[in-house]
N, C-alpha and C positions, 0 to 999 in steps of 0.2 A: 316871808310870803304871809297871805291872811285872804280872810273874803272879804269882800266887803258886801255887806246884807243892806234888802231891800227891803221898804219901812210896809208891814201888808196892815189888812186892818183888824186892827187887835177885837177880839171877842171880851177879852177881859175877865180871863180863867184859867186858872190852872189846877193840877190835881197829877196823881199819878195810880195806876191800877195795874195788880198783878193779879196773873192767875196760871191757868193752862189750857192748852189749847192742842186738840185733835184731829187729826186730818187722816180718812181714807181716801183713798182714789181707787176705782174698779177699770182699772186698765184692759182694751180691747182682747187681750190673748187672755180672759179669763182672770189673771195673776192682782192681785189684792195690794196693795202699798199702804202699812200704816204708817205716820207720825204723829211723833210727840213732841210738844217743846212747852216748855216754860218762861212763860211772858213779862215781862213788867214796859208797861208805857207812859213814858214821861211824857206831859202837853205842858206848855205855853202858850195863852194867845194863840195865834196861829205856829208855832213852832213845837214840834213833837222828836221824841224819837223811842225807837222799840226796840229793844232788846230780848233776843229770842235765847235760850240757852238747850241744848239737848246734849244725848250721849249716844252715840257711836255704837254698834252691835259689841266691840272692842274695847268699850266702857271709856272711850274719849270723849271728855267734854268738848262738845262744840258749841261756840260764844260768837254770834254778828249782834250787830248792830247799824240802823239805820235812823237816819233823821234829818232834820232841816229846822232851817234859825227861820225864814222867811216863806215857807211854805211853796215854793218852786223851784230850788236847787235842792235836790234830794242826795245826801251821801251815803251810801253803804258800802260797808267794810266785814271782810270775817277772811280769814286767813292774814296774809300778805298782799292781797288784791283789793282794791278798791275800785268802787264804783260811784260817779257822778253824773245823776240823770236830770235835766234842765225843765223837766215838762210838770212836774209838781204833783205827778200820781203814783207812788209806786207799784207798778203794773210786775210781778214776780217774773224774770228772764225763765226761771223750772218749774218747770208745773208741781212741783212739793214743797215750792216754799209757800209762807202762812202771812207774811209781812204785809200784804197787801189787805188779808183780810181784818188783822189788827189795824192797821189803818181806816179802813171804812167804818169800823162800828163803834173806835175808841178815839179818833184823833182826826175825822175828817169834816171839823165844825164850821173850818172858815171854809172850805170846800164849797161845801152847798149854800153858803152865802153867796157866793157868785154865781151861781148854775144858771143861766137863763134859756135853756132847751132840754129837750125829754132825749134827745141824742149823747148817750155819756159812752167815757171809755170802761171796758169790762175789766174791771180792776181783778178781776179772779184770771183771767188766763191771757196765759202768756203770749199769743199772738198780737196781745195787743201791747207788746214791752216794745223797749227802745232798742231791741236785738232784733225786734219782728215787723212791724208793723204798728206802731203808734197813732197812727192816723183811723185807725177803726173805729165808731161808734156802733152802737145800738141804742134798740128803744127802750127806755127804760120809765119805770113809776114807782114813787115813794112815798112815806111818810116820814116829817122827822119829830122828834120829840115831844120839841116843842117850840117850829116855827124855824124861818130863815137863821143861820147862825149854830145852829143846836146838831147834834150827834142824829142817825136814820133811827127809827123804828123798823122799818121794812125797807128794803129795795129791790127791785125788782125787774131782771133786766129780761127783754123779749126779744124771741128768735122773729122768721120772715113771715112764719103764719101766728104769729101773734099770742107763741108758746111760753113759758114761762123758763128758761133756761138755767138763768140762775136767782137765788132767792136767799137774802140775808134777812133774818128773823130775831130782833131783841127777845130774850127768854125773862127778862125782871129789868129794873131798873133801882139805883138808888138817888135818892140826890144829896149832894155835896157843895155846902156854901152857895145852893141858888141853882145849881147846875145838874140835871139829868145823866145819869152815867151810866150805861149798859151793868148789869151783875151776871151776862152770860150775853149770849146767840149761838144760833144754827145758821150754816148756808146748805143749800146743794145746788148742788149743779148737772141739770139733765137736756138729755138731747133724743130728735127724734130717730125711731130706729126704724124695726122690720115692722111689719103688720102684725097686731096683734090674733092670735090662733082662731079662725071661722069668723074673720070681721074685717072688714074693708080700711077700718082706722089702724094708724099708725101708734104705735105705743109710744109713752115717755119712760127714756131708761136713765137710772141714776148713773152719775160719772165717778161725783166725789162729794163727798160728807164732810161737814166741817162742825166740831160742837165745841166752844169756849167758854169757860165756867172761872169768873174771877172770885179772886179769893181775899184780897182785900182793896180798898180805895181810901186813897187819903188825898184832904185838902191844897195839899203843896206838890209841890214837882222839888223834888230834894236833888235832881238832876241840873247844877248850873250850864253846864256848855252842852247840847241839843246836837251837837256833831260826834258822830263815833272815834271814838278813841283811835286814834294810827298805833304810836309810839314811836321812836326815832330809829326803828331798822328800815331797812331796805323793802320795800313796797312798789306793787304795779299798776299805775290808776287808770283805767280805761272810761275817757271821759266824752261822754256823748253830748255837750253842751259843745265841744270844739264841732260836733259832724259835720262835712263840707262837700257837697256834688265834688268839687276839683277832686277829691281824695278816691271817689267812687264808693264801693262798698266799703274802704276801709274803716274803721272808729280809731279814731286819734287815741294812742295810750304812749303813756310815757312812766319813766323810772321817778320815784324821791325817795333822799335817801339823807339820814340828819335832817328830819322836820319831825313835827309833830302837826303841823297846820296845812287844813286843807289847801291848795291853790284857788284864788278867783280866775276868773276867767284870764283874765288878762294877763296874769303868772302862769297860766296853763298855756296861753298862745305863746310866748317866752320860748317856755321851754320846747314847744315841740318845734318852733322856727331855728331854736338851736339844732335838734335833733336834729331837721334837714338840712340846716347848713352843712353841720359835719359829714352827714351822708353824701351832699352832691361833693366834697371836698375829697369824699374817700372815692366817688366812682370815678373824680377826674381824673387821681391820680393813679389810677387803677387805667383807666383809659390811656394816660398820656405813657406809663409802663415802657411798652414797646419802645415806641419811639426814643425813648431816653435810653433803653439797650441798646440799640442801634445805633446810638450817636458815639456810648460810650467805647464799641464793638470795633466801629471806623474807626477812632482814635489809637486804638492799640493797633489796630490792622495795619493804619499809614503810616502814624508819624514813627514807627520803628524802623523802616525801610528810607525814608527821608532821612533822618537823623545817618541812618549808614553811609545813604551816597555822600551826605555833606558831609563827613568826617573823610571815608574815603576819598572827596576831589580834596581837600581842604590837606591830607596828608603826601597824597602826590606832590614830588620833587619838582 
């Protein structure tokens, strides 16, 4: 099995960015959640791969990779689970994810070359993910580092009252082979809360803050394959490309084994079809089992008396 890739608009650049990203989330119960990840962003034209590495409380190293070669189908792998998103924007499924921030500031140049409206997907909000409501759009404004097809200098997401709910800002840049690349950025997400004391004005409260610092930038992309490495073991794939109203709210999933290749849409559909056929066969066998049992019981109950009477009649003088 293999992936069939489409050709996207080439920006004609490649580079590699390494650094550290820190995210702080202020939850409604006054609980503060901090996360720190080392990251590497590999970029080649419209393809990219984001690799993050963190350690949990027990010191276990957690590595995650998310990437695309065509700017549309996004492949995400961590643990033994793979996720495939065919919408082109890596909105995180979990509130603590940071890949959306890293994509926006280091790998979104092809996205900006095709934007034709000021209604954008809020990449920082899990509520706009494929697992929630990917149709969510909000009004936005932005400034790019060098015009269409370049990375952003600032991105502002507005609320219903034109308040700024999300704000990305570059803290510095470095030019590599004619391409301006951020050397760091900050992001803040705010929301309208209660009224300020002794005032009719509602305050804006900080919900999330992100700070990323770049430690190195290289003018080459050292990663040949920009898709996440899965290995040959057994893994579960959740594939949103195959989402179908016929399945209701169920998201298609399947098992891959003994392969390191991500499936194309055609291959994934064949796997899903095979699973459905096996399930249907199993269900039919289960439904027909009582009739089968009744037939067998009837044979064992009726046949012996018939044999007995036949033998008894034949044995009479």
